[in-house]
One Martini backbone bead per residue (centre of mass of N, CA, C, O) as a GRO file, in nm:
protein
  303
    1MET     BB    1   1.835  12.910  20.630
    2SER     BB    2   1.540  12.807  20.594
    3SER     BB    3   1.349  12.530  20.645
    4CYS     BB    4   1.193  12.541  20.375
    5VAL     BB    5   1.446  12.563  20.181
    6THR     BB    6   1.593  12.317  20.292
    7SER     BB    7   1.374  12.114  20.215
    8ARG     BB    8   1.372  12.165  19.910
    9PHE     BB    9   1.674  12.107  19.863
   10GLY     BB   10   1.653  11.812  19.967
   11ARG     BB   11   1.452  11.715  19.753
   12LEU     BB   12   1.624  11.780  19.504
   13LYS     BB   13   1.857  11.592  19.574
   14GLU     BB   14   1.695  11.331  19.584
   15LYS     BB   15   1.594  11.348  19.287
   16ARG     BB   16   1.876  11.337  19.158
   17ARG     BB   17   1.960  11.067  19.276
   18ALA     BB   18   1.714  10.901  19.161
   19SER     BB   19   1.792  10.986  18.842
   20MET     BB   20   2.026  10.825  18.827
   21PHE     BB   21   2.179  10.637  18.601
   22ASP     BB   22   2.263  10.339  18.461
   23TRP     BB   23   2.533  10.253  18.284
   24GLU     BB   24   2.426   9.985  18.171
   25ASP     BB   25   2.180  10.096  18.032
   26LEU     BB   26   2.338  10.264  17.830
   27ARG     BB   27   2.492  10.031  17.694
   28TYR     BB   28   2.238   9.895  17.586
   29PHE     BB   29   2.131  10.127  17.421
   30VAL     BB   30   2.374  10.167  17.233
   31ALA     BB   31   2.357   9.891  17.104
   32PHE     BB   32   2.075   9.931  16.985
   33SER     BB   33   2.143  10.185  16.812
   34GLN     BB   34   2.350  10.028  16.633
   35GLU     BB   35   2.158   9.773  16.542
   36GLU     BB   36   1.837   9.827  16.534
   37SER     BB   37   1.801   9.568  16.742
   38LEU     BB   38   1.726   9.357  16.988
   39ALA     BB   39   1.850   9.093  16.888
   40LYS     BB   40   2.132   9.198  16.803
   41ALA     BB   41   2.202   9.325  17.073
   42ALA     BB   42   2.186   9.058  17.229
   43ARG     BB   43   2.412   8.916  17.076
   44GLN     BB   44   2.636   9.117  17.144
   45LEU     BB   45   2.576   9.090  17.472
   46LYS     BB   46   2.472   8.798  17.557
   47VAL     BB   47   2.153   8.807  17.560
   48ASP     BB   48   1.837   8.872  17.594
   49HIS     BB   49   1.586   9.078  17.461
   50ALA     BB   50   1.449   9.140  17.738
   51THR     BB   51   1.692   9.278  17.867
   52VAL     BB   52   1.714   9.519  17.677
   53ALA     BB   53   1.425   9.624  17.722
   54ARG     BB   54   1.469   9.668  18.035
   55ARG     BB   55   1.701   9.869  18.015
   56ILE     BB   56   1.560  10.090  17.857
   57ALA     BB   57   1.333  10.139  18.057
   58SER     BB   58   1.521  10.223  18.283
   59LEU     BB   59   1.634  10.468  18.146
   60GLU     BB   60   1.379  10.617  18.099
   61GLN     BB   61   1.306  10.652  18.397
   62ALA     BB   62   1.554  10.801  18.490
   63LEU     BB   63   1.528  11.042  18.256
   64GLU     BB   64   1.237  11.106  18.168
   65LEU     BB   65   1.242  10.955  17.875
   66LYS     BB   66   1.158  10.894  17.545
   67LEU     BB   67   1.354  10.668  17.335
   68VAL     BB   68   1.113  10.476  17.226
   69ASP     BB   69   0.915  10.322  16.984
   70ARG     BB   70   0.657  10.087  17.029
   71ARG     BB   71   0.627   9.854  16.795
   72PRO     BB   72   0.514   9.557  16.691
   73ARG     BB   73   0.821   9.494  16.533
   74ALA     BB   74   0.962   9.755  16.675
   75TYR     BB   75   1.215   9.970  16.759
   76VAL     BB   76   1.227  10.331  16.776
   77LEU     BB   77   1.376  10.618  16.767
   78THR     BB   78   1.369  10.900  16.911
   79THR     BB   79   1.483  11.209  16.930
   80ASP     BB   80   1.598  11.165  17.222
   81GLY     BB   81   1.731  10.892  17.150
   82GLU     BB   82   1.938  11.006  16.950
   83ARG     BB   83   2.082  11.199  17.140
   84ILE     BB   84   2.161  10.990  17.357
   85ALA     BB   85   2.318  10.801  17.171
   86GLU     BB   86   2.540  10.996  17.089
   87ARG     BB   87   2.647  11.043  17.363
   88GLY     BB   88   2.697  10.740  17.439
   89LYS     BB   89   2.908  10.695  17.214
   90ARG     BB   90   3.116  10.898  17.321
   91MET     BB   91   3.146  10.766  17.602
   92GLN     BB   92   3.236  10.497  17.502
   93ALA     BB   93   3.486  10.584  17.345
   94GLU     BB   94   3.630  10.690  17.591
   95SER     BB   95   3.635  10.424  17.759
   96PHE     BB   96   3.808  10.272  17.543
   97ALA     BB   97   4.049  10.468  17.559
   98VAL     BB   98   4.120  10.401  17.847
   99GLU     BB   99   4.174  10.101  17.805
  100ARG     BB  100   4.398  10.133  17.598
  101MET     BB  101   4.587  10.298  17.785
  102SER     BB  102   4.629  10.082  17.999
  103ILE     BB  103   4.758   9.870  17.810
  104ALA     BB  104   4.987  10.047  17.693
  105GLY     BB  105   5.118  10.116  17.984
  106GLN     BB  106   5.238   9.852  18.000
  107GLU     BB  107   5.553   9.658  18.080
  108VAL     BB  108   5.424   9.375  18.050
  109VAL     BB  109   5.371   9.040  17.955
  110SER     BB  110   5.025   9.067  17.997
  111GLY     BB  111   4.713   8.932  17.980
  112GLU     BB  112   4.442   8.990  17.777
  113VAL     BB  113   4.393   8.865  17.434
  114VAL     BB  114   4.190   8.949  17.156
  115ILE     BB  115   4.102   8.738  16.885
  116SER     BB  116   4.016   8.775  16.535
  117ALA     BB  117   3.906   8.506  16.312
  118PRO     BB  118   3.864   8.299  16.090
  119PRO     BB  119   3.763   7.991  16.153
  120SER     BB  120   3.968   7.820  15.988
  121MET     BB  121   4.219   7.982  16.080
  122ALA     BB  122   4.192   7.943  16.378
  123SER     BB  123   4.196   7.618  16.379
  124SER     BB  124   4.440   7.552  16.157
  125VAL     BB  125   4.673   7.790  16.230
  126ILE     BB  126   4.663   7.899  16.531
  127ALA     BB  127   4.576   7.686  16.754
  128PRO     BB  128   4.823   7.473  16.709
  129HIS     BB  129   5.040   7.710  16.842
  130LEU     BB  130   4.964   7.805  17.141
  131GLY     BB  131   5.184   7.652  17.307
  132LYS     BB  132   5.418   7.846  17.234
  133LEU     BB  133   5.299   8.095  17.368
  134ARG     BB  134   5.284   7.981  17.660
  135VAL     BB  135   5.592   7.954  17.686
  136GLN     BB  136   5.673   8.247  17.623
  137HIS     BB  137   5.377   8.375  17.764
  138PRO     BB  138   5.218   8.278  18.043
  139ALA     BB  139   5.074   8.573  18.115
  140VAL     BB  140   4.908   8.518  17.846
  141HIS     BB  141   4.564   8.553  17.759
  142VAL     BB  142   4.367   8.393  17.522
  143ARG     BB  143   4.098   8.506  17.292
  144LEU     BB  144   3.942   8.312  17.035
  145ILE     BB  145   3.764   8.439  16.759
  146ALA     BB  146   3.533   8.277  16.545
  147ASP     BB  147   3.474   8.504  16.261
  148THR     BB  148   3.330   8.639  15.968
  149ARG     BB  149   3.323   8.901  16.086
  150ASN     BB  150   3.392   9.242  16.134
  151VAL     BB  151   3.514   9.353  16.394
  152SER     BB  152   3.538   9.601  16.652
  153LEU     BB  153   3.812   9.787  16.756
  154ILE     BB  154   3.686  10.044  16.868
  155ARG     BB  155   3.477   9.857  17.067
  156ARG     BB  156   3.645   9.611  17.172
  157GLU     BB  157   3.583   9.318  17.045
  158ALA     BB  158   3.896   9.344  16.987
  159ASP     BB  159   4.246   9.369  16.950
  160ILE     BB  160   4.278   9.148  16.711
  161ALA     BB  161   4.276   9.131  16.355
  162VAL     BB  162   4.203   8.881  16.107
  163ARG     BB  163   4.230   8.955  15.760
  164LEU     BB  164   4.145   8.948  15.391
  165SER     BB  165   4.181   9.263  15.432
  166ARG     BB  166   4.228   9.584  15.426
  167PRO     BB  167   4.180   9.818  15.644
  168THR     BB  168   3.983  10.148  15.659
  169GLU     BB  169   3.980  10.237  15.937
  170ALA     BB  170   4.018  10.454  16.157
  171ASP     BB  171   4.289  10.406  16.386
  172LEU     BB  172   4.430  10.183  16.218
  173VAL     BB  173   4.665   9.919  16.222
  174ALA     BB  174   4.851   9.754  15.949
  175ARG     BB  175   4.963   9.411  15.858
  176LYS     BB  176   5.122   9.209  15.635
  177ILE     BB  177   5.174   8.834  15.673
  178ALA     BB  178   5.024   8.706  15.406
  179VAL     BB  179   4.978   8.465  15.132
  180ILE     BB  180   4.686   8.293  15.011
  181PRO     BB  181   4.631   8.007  14.848
  182PHE     BB  182   4.409   7.882  14.614
  183ALA     BB  183   4.214   7.576  14.538
  184LEU     BB  184   4.117   7.285  14.391
  185TYR     BB  185   3.910   7.023  14.546
  186ALA     BB  186   3.896   6.654  14.590
  187SER     BB  187   3.815   6.342  14.586
  188PRO     BB  188   3.943   6.063  14.445
  189ASP     BB  189   3.670   5.925  14.385
  190TYR     BB  190   3.544   6.155  14.235
  191LEU     BB  191   3.759   6.180  14.006
  192ALA     BB  192   3.733   5.876  13.908
  193SER     BB  193   3.400   5.924  13.837
  194HIS     BB  194   3.486   6.192  13.673
  195VAL     BB  195   3.471   6.431  13.449
  196ALA     BB  196   3.533   6.754  13.397
  197GLU     BB  197   3.246   6.822  13.256
  198ASP     BB  198   3.097   6.680  13.532
  199TYR     BB  199   3.147   6.873  13.740
  200GLU     BB  200   3.088   6.959  14.077
  201PHE     BB  201   3.003   7.213  14.325
  202ILE     BB  202   3.137   7.402  14.607
  203GLY     BB  203   2.988   7.662  14.799
  204TYR     BB  204   2.859   7.952  14.885
  205ASP     BB  205   2.636   8.130  15.025
  206ASP     BB  206   2.456   8.429  15.011
  207SER     BB  207   2.642   8.570  15.233
  208MET     BB  208   2.901   8.545  15.001
  209ASP     BB  209   2.831   8.716  14.789
  210GLY     BB  210   3.095   8.876  14.611
  211THR     BB  211   3.332   8.726  14.675
  212VAL     BB  212   3.631   8.628  14.564
  213GLN     BB  213   3.593   8.316  14.596
  214GLN     BB  214   3.311   8.293  14.450
  215THR     BB  215   3.394   8.422  14.182
  216TRP     BB  216   3.613   8.212  14.116
  217LEU     BB  217   3.437   7.967  14.120
  218ASP     BB  218   3.229   8.044  13.904
  219ALA     BB  219   3.447   8.051  13.682
  220GLN     BB  220   3.530   7.750  13.710
  221ALA     BB  221   3.255   7.625  13.646
  222ASN     BB  222   3.121   7.738  13.390
  223SER     BB  223   2.799   7.618  13.421
  224ARG     BB  224   2.853   7.437  13.631
  225PRO     BB  225   2.726   7.298  13.910
  226VAL     BB  226   2.603   7.403  14.227
  227VAL     BB  227   2.518   7.154  14.483
  228PHE     BB  228   2.669   7.308  14.728
  229ARG     BB  229   2.618   7.510  15.043
  230SER     BB  230   2.837   7.728  15.254
  231ASN     BB  231   2.963   7.944  15.507
  232SER     BB  232   3.164   7.697  15.560
  233LEU     BB  233   3.471   7.561  15.511
  234ASP     BB  234   3.456   7.307  15.685
  235VAL     BB  235   3.199   7.201  15.541
  236GLN     BB  236   3.328   7.189  15.261
  237VAL     BB  237   3.534   6.983  15.324
  238SER     BB  238   3.345   6.750  15.410
  239ALA     BB  239   3.204   6.739  15.139
  240ALA     BB  240   3.455   6.673  14.969
  241ARG     BB  241   3.518   6.407  15.112
  242ALA     BB  242   3.219   6.287  15.038
  243GLY     BB  243   3.183   6.351  14.714
  244VAL     BB  244   3.013   6.606  14.616
  245GLY     BB  245   3.275   6.783  14.510
  246VAL     BB  246   3.414   7.091  14.426
  247ALA     BB  247   3.652   7.296  14.603
  248ALA     BB  248   3.747   7.620  14.733
  249LEU     BB  249   4.064   7.630  14.892
  250PRO     BB  250   4.295   7.665  15.111
  251TYR     BB  251   4.591   7.528  15.179
  252PHE     BB  252   4.526   7.455  15.497
  253LEU     BB  253   4.296   7.251  15.385
  254GLY     BB  254   4.394   7.101  15.120
  255ASP     BB  255   4.700   7.018  15.155
  256TRP     BB  256   4.662   6.899  15.462
  257ASP     BB  257   4.461   6.685  15.319
  258GLU     BB  258   4.479   6.344  15.240
  259SER     BB  259   4.162   6.320  15.125
  260LEU     BB  260   4.273   6.523  14.907
  261SER     BB  261   4.273   6.657  14.571
  262LEU     BB  262   4.405   6.818  14.315
  263VAL     BB  263   4.265   7.059  14.091
  264GLU     BB  264   4.247   7.181  13.795
  265SER     BB  265   4.281   7.506  13.687
  266THR     BB  266   4.182   7.822  13.550
  267GLY     BB  267   4.364   8.070  13.497
  268GLU     BB  268   4.383   8.270  13.751
  269ALA     BB  269   4.499   8.268  14.050
  270LEU     BB  270   4.415   8.244  14.394
  271THR     BB  271   4.459   8.516  14.628
  272ARG     BB  272   4.513   8.610  14.979
  273GLU     BB  273   4.542   8.853  15.212
  274VAL     BB  274   4.698   8.894  15.528
  275TRP     BB  275   4.576   9.082  15.814
  276LEU     BB  276   4.679   9.291  16.066
  277SER     BB  277   4.483   9.453  16.333
  278ILE     BB  278   4.491   9.764  16.518
  279HIS     BB  279   4.489   9.995  16.748
  280ASN     BB  280   4.693  10.266  16.773
  281ASP     BB  281   4.696  10.260  17.098
  282LEU     BB  282   4.834   9.938  17.098
  283ARG     BB  283   5.112   9.908  16.944
  284HIS     BB  284   5.302   9.925  17.228
  285ALA     BB  285   5.196   9.680  17.357
  286PRO     BB  286   5.347   9.404  17.464
  287ALA     BB  287   5.113   9.185  17.433
  288ILE     BB  288   5.033   9.257  17.146
  289ARG     BB  289   5.302   9.229  17.002
  290SER     BB  290   5.352   8.934  17.077
  291VAL     BB  291   5.090   8.821  16.939
  292MET     BB  292   5.151   8.924  16.657
  293GLN     BB  293   5.410   8.760  16.614
  294PHE     BB  294   5.281   8.486  16.653
  295ILE     BB  295   5.074   8.495  16.418
  296ALA     BB  296   5.290   8.530  16.191
  297SER     BB  297   5.440   8.256  16.265
  298CYS     BB  298   5.193   8.058  16.153
  299PHE     BB  299   5.300   8.153  15.877
  300PRO     BB  300   5.438   8.069  15.604
  301GLY     BB  301   5.661   8.277  15.536
  302ASP     BB  302   5.653   8.601  15.364
  303GLY     BB  303   5.433   8.880  15.346
   0.00000   0.00000   0.00000
């Protein structure tokens, strides 16, 4: 091979090495493509939006492709960006599958298990019993995420999800572990100073419109005013304790609180099913199975 050809071949190899992209840049770009917002992608990745923008620019430079149109108020995927995003999502899905295979292949009860659960359930039902899990399985480390949204088990945002409805996503395995009754509660002082016709109510904010709980509360109020709203059940409990009005609460917040009294409701009682869900690839992993059994044991009775 002549020295001229060798030189050109060497420069081509150098160019290829220089153009190899950073896998982290691709991960940030995929997160942006899924969220369609720098701010939302930043929250998912737990960084600031400037870092997401910098990572996208770095990937564009490495690939020598324009992936987003930078408009005054938003980034919009280009045609090339859409193609790269789809490839990136498939690559990410495969990497998650490898992670799940490694967890499922373990033969000992150890490692980190990430649980996602509604905030009030995480703090009032699951967290108080974590000491028992530590005694039974000291090599298992739990990360408990209190979140109102349904996290993605496909993208491994959690290993186990505790939900108030049966999941419908493909590749997930679900098990019903409990049925939670709801009822109306208020402070004794509030009830002593109000007649039923003048009750005022505590409900969810607009983010929870259409939920089973809010629909039931609206029916109970029956044209009586909702005077306070919050997306947090724990905040609603505090408001009920303070005498703001009547709240619809699950038993583990209402019955277990000595500062609240049961209020008679009308019509059909409200109950919600509690479901545990995991990815099918993880159902035989010893640590996952042990933590699922522990979560189920936190709820009295048989689901």
